[in-house]
N, C-alpha and C positions, 0 to 999 in steps of 0.2 A: 423925408426928402421927396419932392415931386419932380424936380428938374435939376440937371447938372449942367452948369455952364461949360462951354467948350475950353475955357482956359483953366479950369479947376485943377487939373493934374499936370500942367506944364512945369511947375517947379519940382515935381516929384518924378523925374525921369528914371530913377533907379528903384521905384516902387515895385515890389515883387507880388504882394497879395493885396487884394481890394475886396472887402466884404461890404456889400450894399444891401444885404438881405433885410427883410421886414421894413420896407419903406413904401412909398407910394409912386414909384416910377411907373410910367405908363408906356414908354417907348424907348428904343435904343436907336441912336443915329450915329453917323460917321464922325461927328465932332465930340461926342461925349467923352471918349477915352483919349483924346488927343494929348500927347505928352507922357502917357503911361506906357512908354515903349518897351520896358523891361518886364511888364506884368506877366506872371506865370499862373496865377490863380485869380479868378474872378467869380464871386458869388453874388448872384442877383436873385436868389430865391425869395419867395414870399413877397413879391411886389404886385403890381397890377399891369404888368407888361403885356400888351396886346400885339404890338408891332415891333418886329426886328428888321430894320432896314438892311438892304443888301451890303452896304459898306460899313455897318456898325462896328466891325472888328478889324478894320483895315490898319489900325495903328498898334495892333497887339500881335506882332510876329512871333513872340516867344511864349504865348499863352499855352499852357499844358492842360489846365483844368478849368472848365467852364460849367458853372452850375446855374441853371435858370429854372429850376423846378418850382412848382406851386405859383404859377402866374396864369395869365389868361390868353396865351398864345394859341392861335387857331391854325395858322398856315406858316409853314417854313418854305420860303421862296427859294428859287434857283440861286445858287452861288452865295448864299448867306454866310456859309462857313468856309468859303474858298480860300481866304487869306491865312488860314491856320496852317503853319508850316510844321509845328511841333506838338499840336494838340494830341493828347493821349486819352482824355476822358471828357465826355460831353453828357450832361444830365439835363434832360428835358421832360422829366416825369411830372405827373399830376398837373397837366395843362388841359387845354381844350383843343389840342392839335387834331385836325380833321384830315389834313393833307400835307404830304411831304413831296416836294418836287424831286424827281429822280436825279437831278443835278445838285441837290442841296449839299452834298458832302464831297463834291468833286475836288480832287487834288489833296486829299487827306490820307496819305499812305501810312502815316504813323498812328492814326486814330485806332485805339485798342478797344474802347468801350463806349457804347451809346446807350443811355438809359431812357426809354420811352414809355415806361409802364404808366397805366392809368391815364390814357389819352382816348381820343375818339377816332382813331385811325381805322379806316376800312380798306379792304383790299380793292 
């Protein structure tokens, strides 16, 4: 899978888990998960994701677990994860992340674990 049409998940409004690992996705945008309103777990590991747009997760208010390890992400922009109200665990390991904006995780009081090992982050 290289691209997901914005209407793909509309009929699956009660979908709880979505595993899209080991595909060829290159980016995440605001329409990709439209309709997956009840999603609790999203696994995007082992794709070719380089870009995560700031509104990529705006339709996933109930997301608890997000796994995006083993991709090609370099920069985590401001407010990318702002819309997560119940996120508990975020896995961003084995990327090429060089920079994390200080506002990347704003408003995530429930977040318990962030995995960032094997990246290129410098102080």
